N, C-alpha and C positions, 0 to 999 in steps of 0.2 A: 470271179469271171470277168473282171474289168479289162483284162488283156487278151481276151479270147479272139478279138478281131484280128490281131496280128499273129498270134500263136497258131490259131486254127487255120488261118489263111495259109501260113507257111506249110503246115502239115499237109493240108489238102492239096496244095499246089505240088508238093512232092509226090503225092500219090498219082496225081493226074499225069505226071510225066514218067510214071513207072518207077519211082524210087521209094524207098522206105523213109519215113520222116519221123523224127522224135524231137519234140520241143522241150527243153529243160524248163524248170520252174524259175521264175525270177522273184526277187524280193517283192512282197506285196501281192503275190499270186493268190487268186481265189480258187475255190474248188473247181475242178474240171478245166483248169487253165490249159491243159494240153491234151490233144487227141493224137494218138499214134497208131501205126499199123492199121490204117483205115481200109476197110473192105466193103464192097457193095453187098447189101443183103440180098439173099436169094429171093426169087419171086414168090416162094412159098409163103403163105400167110398174108399175102397182100402187101408186102413191104418192099417191092421191087423199086420203089422210088425213094428208099431210105438208105443212107450210108451209115453204117455202124462203126463207131470208133472206140478203141480201148481207152478208157478214161484213166488218168493218173491224178487222183485227188490229192490236194495239198493238205487236207485235214481228214483224219479218220472219221468215217460215217457209217460203218457197217452195223455195229451192234447198239443195243440200248445203252450200254456204258459209254460208247462214243457219243451218242446223242446228248447225254446229260453231262459229259465231260467237256464237250466243245460247243454244243448247241446252246442257244440262249432262249429260244422260243420254239414251240412246235404248234402247228395250227393246220386246220383244214382250209384250203384256199380254192377259189374258182378262177380259172384263167378267162378273163373277160375280153382281152384284145391282145394283138401282137403288132410289133412295129419292126421293120427291117432297118438295119444300119446302112452306113455308106461304105461301099466297097473301096478297097485300096486302089488308087489311081493306076498303079502299075498292073494290077490284076485286071482292071477294066480294059486297059490297053491290050493286055495279053488275051482277053476274052475268056478268062477262067480264073476262079479263085473262091474265096469264102465270103459270105454275107452274114453278118451278125444279126441277132434277133433279140428284142426285148419284149417281155410279156407284162401286161398289167394284171395284178392279182387283187381279188377281193377276199378279205378274210371272213370266212363263214363261221368258224368255231375255233376258239383258243383251247388247245389241248393241254399244254404244259408250259411252264415258264420257270427258268432257273431263278432262284432267289437273288434279288438284286439286279436282275437283267433289265435292260432298256425295254420299255413297252413296245410291242409290235403295233404299227399303225393299222388302221382299218383297210387301207389300200396301199399297195406298193408296187414298184416296177423293178424287175431284176433281169439280168442278161442270162439267156439260156442258149442251147444249141440252135444254130441257124440253118443256113443253106449252102450248098456248093453250087456255084453257077459255072456254066460253060456254054459259050456262044449265046444262044437265045433261050436255053433251058436251065432249069435248076432242079436239084435234088435236096430233100430234107437230110439233115445231119442229126444223128442221135447217138448219145453215149451208149456203148454196149451194156446190157444188163441194167438199163435205167429208163425212166420215163423221160420223154422229150418236153413235156408240158405244152400240150396243144390247147388251142382256144375251145371253150365249151366244156372242158373236162375239169373235174375236181381232183385234188391231191392232198395227201396228208404229208406235210413237209416239216423238217427240222431246219430252222433258220439260225444263222449266225449274224451278229451285229458287229461290224468292224470298226477299228479305231478312227477311220475317216468318216464314220456316220452312215455308211452304206450297209444294206442288208443283202444277203445271198443265201442260197441253199447251202447246207453244210457240206454236201457232196452227193455223189451219185447214189449212195446207199441211203440217203435221207429224203428221197422223193418217192412216195408210195401212191399208186393209183387209188382213187377213192370215190369213184362214181357210185351213186346209190348208197352212200354211207357204209361201204364195205371195202376194206383194204384189198387190193389186188384186182379190183374190178375197174376197168377204164382203159386209159392209154398207157401202153408200155412199148418202148422202142418204136414208137410211131404207129403201132397197130392197136386195135381195141381187143382186150382180152377179158376172160372171165376170171373170177378169183380162184376157182379150182385149177384152171390152167396155169395161172400165175404161181400158185403154191407148188404145183407139180414141178414147174421150171426151177423154182428156188430150192426145192427139196433135192433135186438132182445135183445141185452145186454144193451141198453140205460136205464138210470135211471133218472126219472123226477127230475129236480132240480140240477142235476150233470152235469158239463160241458161235452159236447160231445167229445169223444176221437178222435185223429187224424185218427185212423183206420176207423172210420165212416165218418168223415168230408172229408177225402181225397179220399175215395173209388170212383173209376171211373174217377178220375182227372189225369191230367198230372203233371209233376214236376213243370212246370211254375205256375200252379194253387196252388200247395202246397206252393211254394215260397210266393204267395200272402197271403195265410192263415197265414203263419209265420210272414209276414210283418205287418199284422193287429193285431196280438196277443200282449198282454202286459205281460212282465215277472214279476215274483214275486219280490217285492221291495227289500227284503233282499238278494235274489240271485243276483239281478242286482247291488246291492251295493258292492258285493263281487266277481265280475268277475275276480279279480286277483287270486282267489283260484280255485282249480279244482272242478269238479262236486260233488264229494263225500263231500268235505268240505262245499260247498255251501248248499247241501241238509241238512247237519247236522245243519248248522246255521239256516236254514229255520225252521227245526223241533224244535229247541230250541226257536225260536221266537214265534212259534205257541203255545208251552207250556206256555211261559210267558204271551202271550195274553189271553190264556184260564184262567190262574190263576188271571190275572188282571180283566177279565170279571166276574169271580166268586166273587172276592172281591167287585167289583162295585155293583153287583146284591145283595150281602148280605147287603150292606149298604142301597140299594134302597128298599129292601123287605118291611120294615115297611110303605113305602109310598103307598103300594097297598091298594085299597079300602076295601078289605076284611080283612085287618090286624086290622082295627079299631083304628089306632093310632091317637093321637091328637097333633097338632103342632101349636104353635103360629108363627107369621110371622118371628121372629128372629130365632126360632128353625128350621123352614123349610128352611130359607135362609142358615143356617149353613150346613145342610145336602146337599143342592144343590151345595153349594160351594165346599164341600168335593168331591161330585160326579164329579164335573167339573175338579178336579185335578186328578181323578182316571182313567177317560176314556182315551183310547189310540187313540181316534178319535178327533183331534184338533177342528173340527167344532162343535162337540157335547159339548166339554168343553167350548167353547165360549158361546154357547146358555145357558147352565146350569149356568154358572157364571153370565151371564147377567140377568137372572131371579132372581138369588140370590141377585144381587144388587138392583133390583126393590123392592124386599121384604124388604131389609134393609132400603130403602128410606122411607118406611111406608105409601105409598099412595095406599089405597085399591082400588080406582077407576082405577088406573094404572094396578093393578094386574088383575082385572076382564076382562078388555078389551085388555089385552096384547097378541099380537101374539107370543111374545117370550115365554110366559107361555105355550101356546099350543104347541109350538115347543119343549120345554123342556119335556113336558109330552110325546110327541111322541118319543123323543130320548130314554127316560127311558123304555117305553113300548116295543120299538123295540129291545133294548139290552137285556131286562130281561123277555120278554113275560109275563108281569104283567099289570093289569089295575090300573092306578093311578088316574083315573077320571079327575077332573078339576085341580088337583095339586094346590089347594088353601089352605091357612091357615084355620084350622078348630077348633082352640082353641081360642075363642073370649075372654074368661076370662083371658087367659094368655097373650093376646096381650098387647103390650106396648102402 
């Protein structure tokens, strides 16, 4: 969030003059570095003085896996004070713009720490959402679906320690209200909420097939229960292999690995496509063996590669009785169908004339 003063100021100025604003991430960006599509909150719920902005996190922070993949420390903190930054001179001249905010945090309880992570200090200051100002008035700015971090409230936060020595929250999904030692109770989007209302809000955002976010999993729980959730979670393999790097660098490597995996899957499925029953292709045993052997070398799942190459070897051996009754054949068909969502049928040679 080191660049929020400029980025948020630009985004909010765009809204004030009636345009849509979207700020791209720059190198070194922190979580919540951009707010776009900013809209005024309705007066319902006492948030008429809050502008809610859609946050574009630079680092994943939704799930328990995200917290332990990219976070370095998780702790309960109390917001002791806040300080406003200096507005941009051009915005002051224009009479409208964005004013940054820094909060002083007191660490009340250490919940979780990544092995080898830098120790979290007892007190720290971080940049959080600030204010929009116009003429002589100002409105609070809050990331949508996140806590603003108000003075006097407690929060359970996942922190990242960056290569320049600074600390920041991991992202909007890593700031949980925690008044009264209960996740979900306290400040959320600038208003005070109960844990029941908080959980209901998070439940409405669940998506079938997508991992449940920490905001939902932890709602109503204590810090000890959150520690248990984190202990049971598995980190992203690429992130875990690069814990010597900071969170931004880890996230970039994970993103690159995901792109590489997607490209590999695309190549794998292009080669497998002719095996689909509706493709009408004809393969002699040797030809089918060659394709399966190629697929075995393309998959990024070692177990699938073993199965595909094993069936390719059976085909090369030339024993038709072995193919028909082969559990490996059935397993190979399942692996291809699962990876490419195609129907390969029995995955048997179907070109008897071309058989050796």
